[in-house]
N, C-alpha and C positions, 0 to 999 in steps of 0.2 A: 342629764342623757346627752349621749353622744351619737355620732353617725358611724354606721358601719358599712364597708365594702366587702361583699360576700362573693368570692369567685369560685363557680362551681364548673365541674365537667371532669371528663376523663383524660388524663394525661397520655394515655396509651392509644387514644383514638384521634386520628388527624381532624375528624368532622366534629369531635367534641372536646378539643384541648384548648379552645379559646379562653376559658375562664382561667385555667392553671396558668396559661402563658401571660395573661394580664396581672395574675397574682405575683408571679416571678418578677415582672417588670416593677410593679409597685412596691414589693418587698425590697428592692435593690436600693431604694432611696427613702429618705425620711418623709411620711405623711404630715400633712397640716395637723396642729393640735386638735384633739377632739374627734379624730377619724381613725377608726380601728380597722384592721385588715384581716380577714378571715380566709383561709384556704378551705373552702367547703367541699372540694372534692365530690365525692358521690354520697354525701351524708344524708341527703333526703330530709326527712321529717326532724332528724338531729339537729338541722339548723334553727329550729325554732327557739332554742336556748339563747342564741345570739340576738334574736329580734326583742327579747324581753328587756334589754337595757339600752336600747337605742331609740332616737326619736325619727331617725331616717336610715333607711338601708337601700343600698344600691347592689343589686345583683349583677354578676357579669357572667354570661353564659353564651354558648352557641345557640342559635334559633333555628327553626325550620317552617318555612312558609310565611314569614312576615315581611321579607325584603327580596330583592333581587340578589343572585350570588354575588359575594364579595362586599355586601352593603352591611353597614351599621344600622341599627335601629335602637330608638328609645321608646320604652313602653311603660305605661303605668301598671300598678298592681293588678287593677280591674281587667285591662286588656289581657293580661297574661292569665288571670284566673279564669277568665271567659272560656279559655281552651281546655279546662277540665272537663272531661266528658263522661266522667263515671267514677267508678270505685278507685281505691289506692292499689297501685302496683308500681314497678319501677318506671313504666313508661308515663305515668301521671306526674311525676317530678315536681318542678317548680309551679306549674298551674295548681296542682292539688295542695301544696303547701300554702299557697297565697289563698286559696279558697277557704282553707280550715282556719287560716291565721285569726280572723276576728272571734271565731269561736272558742279557741283554746288558750289565748293570752288573757292574763289576769290584770294586764297593765294596758295603757293606750297603745293601740296599734300603730307602729311607726309608718311614716310615709315610705312607700317602697316604689322604686324605679328598677326597671331592668334595661342594662345596656347589652345588647346583644348583637351577634355577628352571624350573618347567613352564610354557610359553607366554610370552606378552608380560608384561614385568614393569614396575610402577610405581616410582617413586622410593622409597617405603617399603620395597619388597622389596629394592631395590639397597642401601638403607642398612642394613637388617638383615642381608643376606648379607655386606656389608664388614665389620661387626663381628663376625659369626659366624665368618668366614674368619679374622680376626685373632685371635680367642679360641682357635680350634682350632690355628692355627699356633704360639701361644704356650704350649700345653700341655705339661708336663713328662712325662707318663706315656706308655707306648708303645702303649696299647690304644684310643686314641681313634678314634671312628668318624667 
């Protein structure tokens, strides 16, 4: 099993383009062996298929309400899943996906971490997040947050 960095968001929205911008930065250079990069865009539950074959997944996305404007945040899957407040719709997004993950995978659930950014991101935040996602994806231990 390998690790997967899944960058999600909407390229056409300044407040939601963080994941796609980090994806572009990571795609421009080779990643360490064993780390796969995915442009998750707005795929929602279709992202489950990428989680079936990895032991660690790092999502990169814009966040709202986890930090101050312009700040990066690293969250565990449980912290993100706890934000799921009901049924599935577009607004449920990543919290819903992580909430249902243990119920729908037929393989062991990967260790999942979110690297998020609050608000509009500058290039320095994109660069730091790309490096952070790569470091987390390459970790060997099972309790990385």
